[in-house]
C-alpha positions as CSV (number, residue, x, y, z in Angstrom):
1,M,66.9,45.2,213.7
2,P,66.9,48.9,214.0
3,R,66.0,50.3,217.6
4,A,64.9,53.6,219.1
5,R,64.6,54.6,222.6
6,I,62.0,57.2,223.7
7,V,61.9,59.2,226.9
8,L,59.2,61.4,228.1
9,D,58.9,63.4,231.4
10,R,55.6,64.6,232.5
11,D,57.4,68.1,233.6
12,F,58.9,68.2,230.1
13,T,56.3,69.8,227.9
14,V,55.8,72.0,224.9
15,A,52.2,73.6,225.3
16,D,48.9,72.8,225.4
17,V,47.5,70.9,222.5
18,P,46.3,73.5,220.2
19,R,43.1,72.0,218.9
20,R,43.1,74.1,216.0
21,L,46.2,72.4,214.7
22,F,43.6,69.6,213.3
23,G,42.2,72.0,210.7
24,S,41.3,71.5,207.1
25,F,40.7,73.7,204.1
26,V,37.7,74.2,201.7
27,E,38.3,76.3,198.3
28,H,36.3,76.6,195.4
29,M,38.5,74.5,193.3
30,G,37.8,71.2,191.6
31,R,35.1,69.1,193.0
32,C,35.9,70.2,196.8
33,V,32.7,72.3,197.1
34,Y,30.4,70.8,194.3
35,T,30.1,67.3,194.4
36,G,32.4,66.9,197.5
37,I,30.5,68.8,200.5
38,Y,27.5,70.1,198.4
39,E,25.6,68.2,195.8
40,P,21.8,68.6,195.7
41,G,20.2,65.5,194.3
42,H,22.4,63.3,195.6
43,P,20.9,60.3,197.7
44,Q,22.6,61.2,200.8
45,A,22.2,64.9,200.5
46,D,19.9,66.7,203.0
47,E,17.5,69.6,202.1
48,R,20.3,71.9,202.0
49,G,22.1,69.9,199.6
50,F,24.8,69.0,202.1
51,R,26.2,65.2,201.5
52,R,25.5,63.5,204.8
53,D,27.7,60.6,203.9
54,V,30.8,63.2,203.7
55,L,29.5,64.9,206.9
56,S,30.0,61.9,208.5
57,L,33.3,61.4,207.5
58,V,34.3,64.9,208.3
59,K,33.0,64.5,211.7
60,E,35.0,61.2,212.2
61,L,38.1,63.0,210.7
62,G,38.0,65.1,213.7
63,A,38.6,68.5,211.8
64,T,38.3,71.4,214.0
65,V,38.7,74.6,212.1
66,I,38.3,75.0,208.1
67,R,39.6,77.8,206.2
68,Y,37.5,79.1,203.3
69,P,37.0,79.8,200.3
70,G,40.6,79.9,199.2
71,G,43.6,79.5,198.1
72,N,44.0,81.1,194.9
73,F,40.3,81.5,194.4
74,V,39.9,84.2,196.8
75,S,42.7,86.6,195.3
76,G,39.8,87.0,192.4
77,Y,36.7,86.3,194.5
78,N,33.9,88.9,195.3
79,W,32.2,87.7,198.3
80,E,28.9,89.5,197.5
81,D,28.4,87.0,194.7
82,G,27.9,84.3,197.0
83,V,25.2,85.7,199.3
84,G,21.4,86.4,198.5
85,P,18.9,84.5,196.4
86,V,20.7,81.5,194.4
87,A,19.0,82.4,191.3
88,D,20.1,86.1,191.4
89,R,23.9,85.2,192.0
90,P,26.0,85.6,189.0
91,H,28.4,83.2,187.0
92,R,31.9,84.2,187.0
93,L,35.0,83.0,185.3
94,D,37.4,81.8,188.0
95,G,41.1,82.7,186.7
96,A,42.5,80.9,189.4
97,W,41.6,77.7,188.4
98,H,40.2,78.5,184.8
99,T,36.9,77.3,185.8
100,V,33.4,78.7,185.7
101,E,32.3,79.6,189.5
102,T,28.4,79.2,189.7
103,N,28.1,80.9,193.2
104,A,25.2,78.2,194.1
105,F,27.4,77.8,197.4
106,G,28.5,80.9,199.1
107,L,29.3,82.5,203.0
108,H,25.6,81.5,204.3
109,E,25.7,77.9,203.2
110,F,29.3,77.6,204.3
111,V,28.3,79.0,207.8
112,D,25.4,76.4,207.8
113,W,27.4,73.5,206.7
114,A,30.7,74.4,209.2
115,R,27.8,74.6,212.2
116,E,26.4,71.2,211.0
117,A,30.0,69.7,210.8
118,E,30.9,71.2,213.9
119,V,34.0,72.9,213.0
120,E,35.2,76.7,213.5
121,V,35.3,79.0,210.0
122,M,38.5,80.7,209.1
123,E,37.7,83.1,206.4
124,A,39.8,84.5,204.1
125,V,39.6,88.1,202.6
126,N,40.4,89.3,198.8
127,L,43.6,91.2,199.0
128,G,44.4,90.5,195.5
129,T,41.9,92.4,193.2
130,R,40.0,94.0,196.5
131,G,41.2,95.5,199.7
132,V,40.5,97.6,202.7
133,D,36.7,98.6,202.0
134,E,35.3,95.0,200.9
135,A,37.2,93.4,203.6
136,R,35.7,95.5,206.4
137,A,32.2,95.2,204.8
138,L,32.4,91.4,205.0
139,V,33.4,91.7,208.8
140,E,30.3,93.9,209.2
141,Y,28.3,91.4,207.4
142,A,29.3,88.5,209.1
143,N,29.8,89.7,212.7
144,H,27.6,92.9,213.3
145,A,24.5,92.3,214.9
146,G,22.2,94.7,213.1
147,G,21.3,98.3,212.3
148,T,23.6,99.0,209.5
149,Y,23.8,98.4,205.9
150,W,25.7,95.2,205.6
151,S,24.5,93.5,208.9
152,D,20.9,94.4,207.6
153,L,21.6,92.5,204.3
154,R,22.8,89.7,205.9
155,R,19.3,89.7,208.1
156,R,17.4,90.0,205.1
157,N,19.6,87.3,203.3
158,G,17.9,84.8,206.0
159,A,20.4,85.2,208.8
160,A,19.1,87.0,211.8
161,A,22.2,86.2,214.0
162,P,25.5,87.1,213.4
163,F,28.1,84.4,211.9
164,D,30.6,85.5,214.7
165,I,33.6,84.3,212.6
166,R,36.6,84.8,214.7
167,L,39.5,83.8,212.5
168,W,40.4,85.6,209.5
169,C,43.3,85.3,206.9
170,L,44.3,88.7,205.3
171,G,44.6,87.1,201.6
172,N,46.6,84.1,200.1
173,E,50.1,83.8,198.8
174,L,50.4,87.1,197.2
175,D,54.5,86.5,197.2
176,G,53.7,84.3,194.5
177,P,53.6,85.6,190.8
178,W,50.9,83.0,189.9
179,Q,48.5,85.1,192.4
180,I,45.9,87.2,191.2
181,G,47.3,90.6,192.6
182,H,50.6,89.3,193.3
183,K,52.4,92.0,195.3
184,T,55.8,92.9,196.8
185,A,56.4,92.5,200.3
186,H,56.2,96.2,201.1
187,E,53.1,96.5,199.1
188,Y,51.4,93.7,200.7
189,G,52.7,94.5,204.2
190,R,51.2,98.0,204.2
191,L,48.0,96.6,202.8
192,A,47.5,94.0,205.4
193,Q,48.5,96.3,207.8
194,E,45.4,99.0,206.9
195,T,43.2,96.3,206.4
196,A,43.9,94.6,209.8
197,K,43.3,98.0,211.3
198,A,40.0,98.6,209.4
199,M,38.6,95.1,210.2
200,R,39.3,95.3,213.9
201,L,37.5,98.8,213.7
202,V,34.7,97.0,213.2
203,D,35.1,94.2,215.5
204,P,38.2,94.3,217.8
205,D,37.9,90.5,218.9
206,I,38.9,89.0,215.7
207,E,42.1,87.2,215.1
208,L,43.9,87.8,212.2
209,V,46.5,85.7,209.7
210,A,49.0,87.5,207.8
211,V,50.2,86.0,204.6
212,G,53.9,84.2,204.7
213,S,55.8,82.8,201.9
214,S,54.0,80.4,199.6
215,N,56.8,77.9,200.3
216,R,60.4,77.5,201.7
217,Q,61.8,77.8,198.2
218,M,60.5,81.1,197.3
219,P,63.4,83.4,196.4
220,T,61.7,86.1,198.9
221,F,61.4,83.3,201.7
222,G,62.4,85.1,204.9
223,S,62.8,88.5,203.6
224,W,59.0,88.5,202.8
225,E,58.2,87.6,206.6
226,H,60.4,89.9,208.0
227,T,59.2,92.8,205.9
228,V,55.6,92.1,206.3
229,L,55.8,91.7,209.9
230,T,57.8,95.0,210.2
231,H,54.7,96.8,208.9
232,A,52.1,94.6,210.4
233,Y,53.3,92.9,213.6
234,D,51.2,94.9,216.0
235,E,48.0,94.2,213.9
236,V,48.1,90.7,213.5
237,D,48.3,87.7,215.5
238,Y,49.7,84.9,213.0
239,I,51.8,84.7,209.9
240,S,51.0,81.9,207.5
241,M,53.1,78.9,206.2
242,H,52.5,76.6,203.4
243,A,54.4,73.5,202.1
244,Y,53.7,70.6,200.0
245,Y,55.7,67.5,199.5
246,Q,55.6,64.6,197.1
247,E,58.0,61.5,196.2
248,D,60.5,62.0,193.8
249,E,60.7,58.9,191.3
250,G,62.9,56.5,193.1
251,D,63.6,58.1,196.4
252,A,61.3,57.0,199.0
253,A,63.7,57.1,201.6
254,S,63.8,60.9,201.1
255,F,60.3,61.6,201.0
256,L,59.8,59.5,204.1
257,A,62.0,61.9,206.0
258,E,60.6,65.3,204.5
259,A,59.1,66.1,207.9
260,V,63.0,67.2,208.7
261,D,62.3,70.0,206.0
262,M,58.9,70.8,207.7
263,D,60.9,71.3,211.2
264,A,63.6,73.3,209.5
265,F,60.9,75.7,207.8
266,I,58.9,76.1,211.2
267,D,61.8,77.0,213.0
268,G,63.4,79.2,210.3
269,V,59.8,81.3,210.5
270,V,59.9,81.3,214.3
271,S,63.4,82.9,214.2
272,T,62.2,85.5,211.8
273,I,59.1,86.5,213.8
274,D,61.2,86.6,217.1
275,A,64.0,88.8,215.2
276,V,61.2,91.2,214.1
277,K,59.8,91.4,217.8
278,A,63.0,92.2,219.2
279,A,64.1,94.9,216.6
280,G,60.7,96.6,217.1
281,K,60.5,96.2,220.9
282,H,56.8,94.7,220.5
283,R,55.5,93.0,223.6
284,K,53.0,90.6,221.9
285,Q,53.9,87.2,220.5
286,V,53.0,86.4,216.9
287,D,52.5,82.5,216.2
288,I,52.2,80.4,212.9
289,S,49.2,79.7,211.0
290,F,50.5,76.7,209.0
291,D,47.3,76.8,207.0
292,E,48.0,74.8,203.9
293,W,50.2,71.5,204.0
294,N,49.8,67.9,202.5
295,V,51.6,65.6,200.1
296,W,50.7,66.9,196.6
297,Y,51.9,65.0,193.4
298,Q,52.7,68.1,191.1
299,R,53.6,66.0,188.2
300,G,52.0,66.9,184.9
301,L,49.5,68.7,183.0
302,D,45.8,68.8,183.9
303,T,43.9,65.8,182.2
304,E,41.0,63.7,183.1
305,D,43.2,60.8,184.0
306,Q,45.9,62.9,185.6
307,P,44.3,66.1,186.9
308,H,47.4,67.9,188.7
309,I,48.2,71.2,187.1
310,V,45.3,73.7,185.5
311,S,46.1,74.1,181.6
312,A,45.1,77.4,180.3
313,S,44.3,75.7,176.8
314,K,41.4,73.8,178.5
315,E,37.7,74.8,178.0
316,W,35.9,77.0,180.8
317,R,33.7,74.2,182.9
318,A,32.3,74.2,186.4
319,H,33.7,72.1,189.0
320,P,36.0,69.9,186.8
321,R,38.4,67.3,188.3
322,L,41.5,69.1,189.6
323,I,44.4,67.4,191.6
324,E,42.5,64.3,192.8
325,D,45.6,62.6,193.8
326,T,45.0,58.9,195.4
327,Y,47.2,58.5,198.4
328,N,48.9,55.3,199.3
329,V,50.3,53.6,202.5
330,T,53.9,55.6,202.0
331,D,52.0,58.9,201.7
332,A,49.9,58.2,204.8
333,V,53.4,57.6,207.0
334,V,54.6,60.7,205.7
335,V,51.2,62.6,206.7
336,G,52.1,60.9,209.8
337,T,55.1,62.5,210.5
338,F,54.2,65.9,209.2
339,L,51.4,65.7,211.9
340,H,54.1,65.1,214.6
341,S,56.3,68.0,213.6
342,L,53.0,70.4,214.0
343,L,52.6,69.0,217.1
344,R,56.3,69.2,218.4
345,H,56.2,72.8,217.3
346,G,52.8,73.8,219.5
347,D,54.1,76.0,221.5
348,R,54.4,78.4,218.0
349,V,52.4,76.5,215.3
350,R,48.8,77.6,216.9
351,I,46.5,76.7,213.7
352,A,47.2,74.1,210.9
353,N,45.1,73.1,208.0
354,Q,45.5,70.3,205.9
355,A,44.7,70.9,202.5
356,Q,42.1,70.2,201.4
357,L,39.1,68.4,202.8
358,V,37.4,66.4,199.9
359,N,38.5,65.1,196.5
360,V,41.3,67.9,195.9
361,I,44.4,66.6,197.7
362,A,42.1,65.3,200.1
363,P,41.8,62.5,202.9
364,I,38.1,62.0,201.9
365,R,37.2,61.2,198.2
366,S,33.4,61.2,196.9
367,E,32.1,60.5,193.3
368,E,29.0,62.4,192.1
369,G,26.0,60.5,192.7
370,G,28.0,58.0,194.4
371,P,29.9,57.0,197.5
372,A,32.4,58.7,199.8
373,W,35.2,57.0,201.3
374,R,38.4,57.5,203.4
375,Q,42.1,57.7,201.9
376,S,44.9,56.2,203.6
377,I,45.9,59.9,204.8
378,F,42.7,59.9,206.6
379,W,43.8,57.5,209.5
380,P,46.8,59.5,211.2
381,F,44.8,62.9,211.2
382,A,41.7,61.2,212.7
383,R,43.3,59.3,215.4
384,M,45.6,62.3,216.4
385,S,42.7,64.9,216.3
386,Q,40.8,62.1,218.8
387,L,43.8,61.2,220.9
388,A,46.1,64.3,221.2
389,Q,44.7,65.6,224.5
390,G,46.2,67.8,227.2
391,R,49.9,68.8,226.9
392,V,52.6,68.1,224.3
393,L,55.5,66.3,225.6
394,R,59.0,67.2,224.6
395,L,60.5,63.9,223.7
396,A,64.2,62.6,224.1
397,I,64.6,60.3,221.2
398,D,67.9,57.8,220.3
399,S,67.1,56.2,217.5
400,D,69.2,54.5,215.0
401,Q,69.6,55.8,211.7
402,T,68.3,55.4,208.3
403,P,70.4,57.1,204.9
404,T,68.8,59.4,202.8
405,A,69.9,61.1,199.7
406,K,68.4,64.5,200.6
407,F,68.9,64.8,204.3
408,G,71.6,62.3,205.0
409,D,71.1,60.0,207.9
410,V,67.8,60.8,209.8
411,D,66.4,58.9,212.7
412,V,64.7,55.6,211.5
413,V,61.6,56.6,214.2
414,D,59.9,59.8,214.2
415,A,57.5,60.3,217.1
416,A,55.2,62.8,219.0
417,A,53.4,62.3,222.1
418,T,50.9,63.8,224.6
419,W,49.7,63.4,228.1
420,D,46.6,64.3,229.3
421,E,46.2,64.7,233.2
422,A,42.6,64.9,233.5
423,T,42.4,61.2,232.2
424,G,45.9,60.0,233.0
425,R,46.5,58.8,229.5
426,V,49.4,59.1,227.3
427,A,49.2,58.9,223.4
428,L,52.4,58.0,221.6
429,F,52.3,58.7,217.8
430,V,55.3,56.9,216.1
431,A,56.1,56.4,212.5
432,N,59.1,53.9,211.3
433,R,60.6,55.2,208.3
434,S,62.7,52.0,207.2
435,L,61.4,50.6,204.0
436,D,62.2,47.0,204.9
437,S,63.1,46.4,208.5
438,E,61.0,46.3,211.4
439,T,62.3,48.5,214.4
440,E,62.1,48.0,218.1
441,V,61.0,50.7,220.2
442,S,61.2,51.4,223.8
443,L,59.2,53.9,225.6
444,E,60.4,54.9,229.1
445,L,57.9,57.1,231.2
446,R,59.5,59.4,233.9
447,G,57.0,61.1,236.6
448,L,54.5,58.5,235.4
449,G,53.8,55.2,236.3
450,A,52.3,53.1,233.1
451,S,49.5,51.0,234.4
452,G,48.3,49.4,230.9
453,V,48.1,49.5,227.3
454,V,44.6,51.0,226.4
455,S,44.9,50.6,222.7
456,A,47.6,49.8,219.9
457,E,47.0,50.3,216.4
458,V,49.4,50.5,213.3
459,L,48.8,51.5,209.8
460,T,51.3,49.6,207.2
461,V,51.6,47.7,204.1
462,P,48.3,45.3,204.0
463,E,48.5,41.7,203.5
464,G,49.1,40.9,200.0
465,G,49.4,44.5,199.3
466,D,52.6,46.8,198.6
467,R,53.8,50.6,200.0
468,R,51.7,51.7,197.2
469,S,48.2,50.0,198.1
470,V,45.4,52.9,198.1
471,N,42.0,52.7,199.0
472,T,39.4,53.1,195.9
473,E,35.6,53.5,195.2
474,H,35.5,49.6,194.9
475,D,37.8,48.8,198.0
476,Q,37.6,51.3,200.6
477,D,39.3,49.3,203.5
478,A,42.3,48.1,201.7
479,V,44.5,50.3,203.9
480,G,43.8,51.4,207.6
481,L,44.6,51.0,211.1
482,V,44.8,47.4,212.6
483,P,46.1,46.1,215.7
484,L,49.3,46.5,216.8
485,R,50.6,43.2,218.1
486,G,53.4,42.4,220.4
487,V,53.1,45.4,222.6
488,G,53.9,45.1,226.2
489,L,55.0,46.8,229.6
490,D,58.1,45.6,231.2
491,E,58.8,47.3,235.0
492,G,56.8,50.3,233.5
493,T,58.6,50.2,230.1
494,L,56.9,50.1,227.0
495,R,58.4,47.7,224.4
496,A,56.8,47.6,220.8
497,T,57.9,46.4,217.3
498,L,56.8,48.2,214.3
499,P,56.4,46.8,211.1
500,A,58.6,48.3,208.4
501,L,57.0,51.4,206.7
502,S,54.5,52.1,209.3
503,W,52.6,54.7,211.5
504,A,51.3,53.4,215.0
505,V,49.4,54.9,217.8
506,I,49.7,53.6,221.4
507,V,47.7,54.8,224.3
508,L,48.7,54.3,227.9
509,D,47.0,54.6,231.1
510,T,49.2,56.2,233.6
511,A,49.4,57.4,237.0
512,R,51.7,60.3,238.7
513,A,55.1,58.4,239.9
């Protein structure tokens, strides 16, 4: 049986747990907005058209900040189309996803929904087809109290109080040739710098995210970040990262180790940020907003049965089904390890957004006129958002190895942990990457005495199922968290046996030793 020994010490910490790590993403894409969070006439809709069943699941998920309205969509979006009387709002062609945008749901509706969901708004501005003037106008509309053209228009549109949006994205994936308004690093760096200056002249207290590389495989990765930050370092607070992963056919072992790539990606961006900081003799520190990440199976053309990539030959439709991946047990374990990676880098990754929230590669699924339910990947996110409190601990892990074709030998156990001094509780998040072997884990606490196990849960292959088991509209609870048996304390050391292919969370009561 593979084994892993984990040592934690209360004095070896990474950072306070960044609560914005547990963010999500709502884009005007597919059915994320329409029939996702918003469906007037649904049996569960409130008077504003917000689906209460979805809202309940969003609150259970524990999302803390939501990025909106895109994504590729924002690079061709006129924010003014989504304000004012709904009957007067124009229908537009959205070139990003080859759909018709009705604009029935816009900024006011999203802010109202976010308040109901108890999440922070992370607003993106269009730097694809628009620029400095439109961005500063949007900040004035959203955040200025009144007495000016844009703020008074907001008031006439029904919002007397400012929206007070603190967190703003300066565009989206503008390094990508697929993006409307694609730019070189120099073009974007200068535009981001000037847009940031203008937005801060309206509201000096906002936080700004510059666009980083769309993924680590981009030919300009590294040089893009360096150039953009050379221009805009003093004007921005974060630079973005985006990454999606999938299982290549027949290589589940490498898929389960993809957090190795995420770790290396983060470390590379941190190095680039700090190189620009040193070369420019800057005093402030720019951090990372990992504002798109998830498992995404990009494997074919768009069809109703396999809607993964948009085909330009399709007819123009409003909110068609797009990239509605159904997630299995293996995907959930991988998502758990991605969350571990983000938490381990909590000193520099201060914001993260799983893409997306509902229907579109999402932890929550819904059907038009029908139910909403949790996908398998819902559970690691929900438990970590709930239990990761206090300080991120810097773990020492001595683990047996498991072979992979892509990364060589990797630790069979991947883990992260937090300690909340206020409650005295340690939360250990741990994954067993082995597809066929149980793994024995021991956890040694230094500087803390373990007085009892508060809870122990595991997500693994369900009885009678396999690693591809999923939750569906008709079987919503096939995959979920169940009690982890056989967990015990022996002279202050926690011992547990993890099932093959599993993600677990164990909470301990502790006291200072």
